[in-house]
N, C-alpha and C positions, 0 to 999 in steps of 0.2 A: 339353489346353488349347483353348479356342475361339479361332480365329484372328481372326474378326471377327464382328460381331453379325448378319450375314446370310449366314453361310457354310453353305449348304445341302449342299454337297459334304462339309463336315465332319460333318454329321449322318449321312450315309451311311457315312462312314469309321467313325464311332462304332458304327454298327449292325453292321459286319463285324469289329470288334475282338474277338478271342477271349480275350485275357488277362483275368484277374480272374474272380471268381464272378458269378453272375447278378445279385445285388443291386448289386454295383459297376457292372456293365455297364448295368443298368437306370437307375441314378442318373446315370451319364455321359450316356446318351441323353436323359434328362429335362432336365438342365441345358442341353444343346445345343439341344434342341427349344424350350425356354422362351426362349432368346435370339433365336429367329427371329420372334417375334410379340409385340406389346405388347397384344394384345387379351385380355380376360378376366382372371381372377385364380385363384390357387391351382392352378398347373399340377400335374397328377397323372399318374402312370404306373402301370400294372399289367400283370402277366402272368397270364393265366387259361387254363384248359383247359375244353373243352366236348365233350359228346357230344350225341346227339339229345335226351336228356332232362335233362341236368344242365349247369350252369355253375358253376365254382369258381375263385375268385381265389386264386392261389398266393402272390403277393408284390406289394407296392405301395410307392410312395414319393411324396412331395408336396413342393413348394416352398411351404409354408404350414403351417397348424396341422394337428395330427393328425386333426382333424375332416374334412379333405379326403379322407384315406384312408378314413375311415368312410363318407363319402358314396359313394365308388366301390364299397365292399363292399356297402353297403345296396342300391345300384342293381342288383346282381347277384342280389339276393334277391327282386326283383319278378318275379312269374310271370304273364305274359300272353303271348298269341301274338305280339304286336308286339315286345315286349321280347326274347322268345326268338329271333326272327329277327334282331333288331338285333345281338346279340352273336355270331351265327354267320354272318351274311351281310350283304348290302346294300352301300351306298357305303363306300369306305375313309375318307372324310372327310365329315362332315355334322353338322348341329345336331340336338338332340333335337326341337325344335319342328317341323322339316320331316320327320323320319323317324318320330317316335313320336306327338307330339301330334296331328298331322293324321289319324292312323288311330285313336288312342284318346285323345280329349281329356281324359279323367279322369287320364291320366298326368301332366299338368301339375300337378294338385293333389297327386299322390303325391310328385313331386319337391320341391314346396314343403314338404310335411310332413317329408320326410326331412331337409331342410336348414333347418328352422325359418323358412321364408319367405325365406331369403337368396338362393336360387338359383331363377331362372326359366327358364334355358336353359343348354345346355352344347354346346361344340364337342368332337367326339370324332374321333380318328384311330385306325383299327384296322389293324394289320398281321397278317393271318392267315397262319399257316404252311402251311395246306392239310392239316394232319395233326392237327387237334384241339386246337391251342393258338394263342394270339394275344397280341400286345402292344397295349395301348390307351393313348393319350395323351388327356387331358381338360383343357379350360379352362372355368371356370365363369363365368356371366354373370348379372347382376341384371335383365336385360331380354331379350326375344326378339331373336334375331340370325339373320342369313342369311350364310353364307360367300360371299366374293367369288369370281369366276371364277378369279382368280390363286391364291387360297388353295386352292381345290379341286384345281387342276392340280398345284401344288407338293406338297401333302400327300398326294395320291393316289400320286404318284411315290415320295415318301419312304416311304409305308406299304408299298409293294411291297418295298423294300429292308429295312425293319425286320422285316417278316415273314420274309424270306429270312434275315436275320441271326439271328433267334431260332431258326429251323429249323436253321441251321448250328450254333448253340451247343448244341442238344439232342443232337448226336452228335460234335461236332468239338473240344470244349474240350481234349481230351487228344491231339490229333493230333500226330504227328511227320512228318518228311519221307517216311517209309516207309509211312505209313498208306494203306490201299487207296483211300480217297476222294480223296487227293492224286494227281491224274492228270497234272499237268504243273507244272514249276518253271521260272520265268523270272527273270532279273535285272530291275532296275528299268527298264532300257532296252528290254526286250522280247526279249532274247536267250534262246533256249530252252536250258535245261540238261538237262532230262529230260522225256520224255513216255511215258506208259504207259496201258494199258487204252483207254478211249474217246478219249483225246487222241492216240493214235498215228497215225491217218490224216493224210496231208498237209493235207487240207482243214481238219481240226480244229486242227492246229498253226498253220496260217495264220490262222484265225479268232481263236484265242486270242492269237497274237502281235500282231495288229492291235488287239485289245481292250485288251491291256496298254499298248500305246503310246498308244491313244486316251485311256484313263483317266489316264495320266500327264500328258497335255496338259490334261485337265480339272482336275487337281489343282494346276495353277499358279495364280498370282495372277490372271492374265487369265481362266482358266477359271472360277474361283470368282466373279468379278465379273459373270458372265452366268449366273445360276442357272437360268433357264428353259431355255436351250440345254444347259447341263450336265446337268440332270435328264432332258431328253429324250434325250440321248446315252447316258447311263449306264443301260442297261436292267437289268432285274432279274436275268437270267441270260445267259450267253453260249451261244448256240445251244440254249437251253432246258435246259442241263445244268450249267454251271459258275458258281460264284461266285469272284471274284478277291479274294484275301485277302493282306495284307502279312504277311511273316514275317521276323524279324530274327535273325541268327545271333549267336553269342557275341562276334563282333568288331563288331557293330553294322551289318553289311551288310544291306541290304534286298533280299529276294526276293519275288516274287509267286507265290502258289500258286493253281493252278486246281483247286478242290475241287468234286467232284460234289455238287450240292446241290439237285437237282430234287425236287419233292414225290414221295414214294414211296407206291405203292399195291401192296403185295406180292401181293395176290390180284386180278389184273386181270380175271377173269371173262370172258375172250374179247375184251376191248378191248385195243388196244395201250396202252403206257404213255402216249404222247402223247394218245391219245383219252381215256383216263381222266382225265389231268390237266386237259385242257380242259373235259371234262364236269363235273368237280368244281368248277372255278372258275366255270363258267356257273351251276351250282347255287347258288354263293355270291352270285350277283347281279352278277358282273363283266361288263363289256361286252367285245366282241371286241377293241377297241382296248386296253383295260386288260390283257387276257390276253396280247396280243402283247407289251406292255411287260414284264409280270411274268415271262414265260417267255423273252423275248428271241428270239421267232420271228416270222416274217412273218404279216401279217393273213390272207393266203391259207392259210397252214398252219392257223391257228385255224379258219377256215371249213371247210376240208377235214376236219379232225378232228371238228368238230361234225356235219357231214353223215354221216360214216362211223359215228360213235357212235350217232346216232339211227337210222340204217338197221339196224345190227347189233342194236339193242335193240327194233326194231319200233315206234319212236316216229315220229309223223308231222310234228312241228313243233319249232321251237326252244322254244316255250312248254312243250311236253310234256317235253322234255329238261331244261329248267330246273326244272320241278316235280319230276321224277323224282329229280334229284340235289340237291334242296334239303337243307341239312344238318339241318334240324329238321322236315322233311316226313314224311309217313306212311311212305314207303318206308324212310327212314333209321331211323326209330323201330322199325319192325317188323324191319328187318334187324339192328339191335342186339340185339333179343330173340332172333333166330335164332342169332347168334353166342354169346350167353350161354345155352347149354344146350338150344337147340331147343325151348323151351317154347311158342313160337308154334304149332308143328305139332300139339300136343295140346290147343290151345285154353286153356292155363293162363294165358297173358298176358292181363290184364284188358281190353286194348284190342281184342282179337280176338273177333269173334262166333263162338262155337264151332259154332253151327248152320250157318254158311257153309262150314266145312271138314269137317264131320262125314262127308260122303259122299265125300270124296276117298280114293282108294286110297293105299297106302303110297308107291308110286312117284310119284303125283301130289303128295303132300305133300313129297317130296324135291325134286321139280321146282319147286314153289311156293317153297320156301326159297331155291333157287338164283335164281329170278326176282327175289325181293325184294332179294337182295344184288347184283343187277346183272349176272347171267350172261347171255350170249347163248345162243341155242339150240344153236349149234355147240359152245360150251364145255360146256354141260350134257351133250350127247351124248358128248363125249370123256371127261368125268368118269364118266359112267354106263355107258360102253362099249356104247353103242347107236347107232342111226342118227339123223341129224338129223330125218328124216321122223317117226320114232317120237316124238321130243321135241315136234315141232310138233303132232302129234295130241294128246299129253298136255296141252300148253299150251292148246289149244282146248277140251279137256274141262274143264280147270280154269276157264277163262273162263265156260263154259256153266254149270257147277255153282255158281260163286260169283255169277254174274249180272253179268258185265262183258263189254266188247267189246275191251279193249286192256290192255296191260301197265300203262299209266299210270293206268288206273282202278282197278287191282287193290288197291293199298295203301289208297286212300281207301275202297273198299268194305269191306275187312277191318276198318277202324277204325270203321265206321259202326255206331251202335247201332240197334236196331229202330225207334226213333222218328224216325230220319232225321238225327240230329245226330251229329257226331263227338266223341269224347272228347278232352280237352285235358289 
């Protein structure tokens, strides 16, 4: 039940509720989100999955006619570079007119065609999990609109939690108290009942205890009546690792579970988990401030991770790091091809110029595949049981044969056709 019409904390609580199936959860989130704004019409929600080359809507719901769901589905069938970036990255909250029309003006006509002239703009809120899935909330408008500063702040915070909530549901719907991701159990007052795995160190227990007590204060009537302060205080994760989730036993007693819910990248390719998380979020277009909020870590930790990741990958700037990890960029597209059968390395994938890799040795082809998937030179050396110096020489040989000067240029060059244009 919605406690009041402007209960932003209630929306976050809905995002972290595990009971019920995904359709029920999605509908609860939609109803609560719709109560927070009177702007626009036909509030719509969807869950979709994306890879560097595909976007697919898995389920949707709308507070309006069935046509509202059709509009969302149709929008995901539009294939342009700007639309591709929109569903995979960019601001968590924005209007179509500022994110799409400004770059591709013809998209305004496409939207009107899809909606029979009814819709001229849309507000969209995206909660990306960081692992190839996302939740999207939409409100339709009959005129061009611009979000207010308050709307941007509140919905960007909420989107971080909705993405984390969806990520949590993808592995935690069947959790019990003994499940490995449950690393600490507290009562509602912050008293620790059990800590295990990553929550065992005293510093971790103290941070979690304080977070449970802090969130309990935010969930009072007083806390809910100051949404901006509450949203600023309730960060996406505790110490970049845990989501706090309510659990009720058979007697109705409430416990708070600290569940490991950080974005997972099983093949770190020589970067630490934190460095990979930050790099991926930067590639999605998030600012350092947003990443700090999403992961619940200090801004300085974000900056340090960014610097180390760029140095390990031989990238010279934040711009290069952003482009390298862009979810629909050349590296991601080619890396996906590497994962699916190594077809890239024999030139069978149509986006790769076969003449550019024809002169590579077998060892250089293996190193090329590793470079495109984000490996550091040290990681490649360890995997190939050779020295880092040998790998560095192979990398320079690849650059020379392909005709580039850096890792960041490599995927762009490999996708470039002989006339100088890149395939889309």
